[in-house]
C-alpha positions, 0 to 999 in steps of 0.5 A: 374261152380262156383269158388268152382266147378272149384277148385273141378275140379282142385283137381279132375284133380290133383288126376287123374294125381297123381294116374296115375304116374304124378308128379303134381305142386301146383295150380296157380289160378292167373297164365295164367296156373293152373298147370303143370304135368310130367310123364317121358318125358311128361310135361303138361301145364293145364288150367281149364275154365268154359267157353272156350270162356273166354280165349283171344288171349294174354292169349293163346299166353302166354300159347303157349310161355311157352309150347314152352320154357318148351317143354310142351303140352298145354291143356285146360280143359273146361265145356262149350262153351257159353251155350253148354256143351263140348262133350266127346271125342271131341277136340275143339280149342281156339287160337291154343290150344286144348280144351277138357272136363274132361271126355275126359281127364279121357279117355286119362289118365285111358284108354289111349283112345285118341279122334278122332273127332275135332270140327271146324267151320262148324261141326265135322271132323276126319282125315283119314289115307290116306296111309291105305285107299289107300292100302286097296282100292287097295287090294280090287281092287277098283278104286277111283270111285268104292269106291266113289260110295259106300261111296256116295262121289265124286272120287275127295273126296276119292283122297283128303282123300288118300293124306291128303288134307281134313278131313272127316265128322265122318259119311263118315269115318264110312261108309268107315270103314264099307265098308273096314272092317278096322279102317282108322281114326287117333287119335288126339295126344294131348300129342304131343309137338306142332311144333315150330312156327317161330313167337316165334323168331320174338316175342322174338327179339322184346321183347329183344329189349324192355328190352335192358337196364334191367337185362335180357340184360346180359342173352342175352349177355351170349347167352340166349333167354329171354322171359318175362312173365306176369301172371306167378309165375316168371318174365321171362324164359331164354333158351340157344339159341345155344344148341341143343334142346332135348326132355327135357327143361334142359336148361330153367331157371325160373328167378325172376328179381329184382323188389324192392320186400321185402324178405317176397314176395321173399320167397313166390315166391321161394316156387313157383319157387322150385315147378315149377323147380322140375316139369318142370326139369328146373333150377330156379334162382333169379337175385337180387341187394338186398345185404341182401340176401345171395347165396340162398333163400328157396333153390333157388340160388341167383345171384347178378347183379354184379356177372352177370356182371363179367360172360363171358360164359353161363357155368359160370352162370350154374356152379354158379347156380348148386353150390348154389343149392347144 
C-alpha cells in the first residue's frame, strides 16, 4: 500500500466513523497516532499501518501511555503482516495493542459485530464463556468426561475451558456449540479501555525525575502527573493525580511547553491543540515565556511561567485556563 493508498484508507476510516456518530480529529501523519475519534464516552486512538510488523516497542509504548492518559481505546488498522493479508474478523496484536483489518472495523462500526478469533503464536484461538459452558453441560446431565469424549478432547481441557484457564481453537469451540446447541464463545471488546498498567507509574516517576529542572516541575508541584510525549502534536500530558478517575479524561491537560518556537509555529500547533482538545474532552494550554504572546493564541489559553510560579493549587491553574479559554 503506497502513501496515497494509506491516505485513502485513512479517509475511508474518517468517513466511516463520521457517518456513524463519531466526531473525528484531523489526520496527523507525523504523529505516533493518526487520528482520534469520539462517540459519547467512547474515545478511539487510531493508527493505520501498511505492514503491522513495522511498529516498534517505543512507538507502541507511546500510544499506550496516551491511551491511558486520555482513557481511550488504542487500535491499529493494518493491511498485512509480512506478505500475508490480515483476515477479516480476526484480532491480531503487536506490542500489546490490538490490530485488525479495515473490514473488521467496518463490521464493528456498521453491524456492531465484534470479532471472536484472536491470532496468536501457534494459531487462532477463541475465548469460551466458562460459566455458560458449565451451566449448559450440567443441564444436559453431562459429566466433564462425557462432554470431553463428545468433543474429542480431554476431561482436563473441558475443566480448563469452564474455569477460563485456557483458550480454545475455533474448531473445538464450534464442535462444543454444535453439541450443546448454544453459542459459548465470547466476542473481543476492542472498544474497552485497557486496564491500567502499573508500569506507567514507574515510567512516569522516572520521567518526572528527568525533567525536574524544566517547566513541567511546577505542574508536578501542583499535583499533576506529567508525561512528556514524542511524535505528537503536543509536548506533554498532565493529569491530576489525586482526583478520582472517571470515565472521561476531563482532568488531562494537553500542554505545549516553551521550546523557543516562533509565533507562526505556535499558531500551527494551536490548531492541532484545539482539534485534539475538542475530540478528547481535555483542556489544552500553552506554558510559555514569550512576553509578546498575550493570554491566548488561536483560542488556546496561554499561561506564562511567572504566573505558574505564583500558583499554589491546581484549581488556580484550572480557573485561569477556563477564564482565558472563554
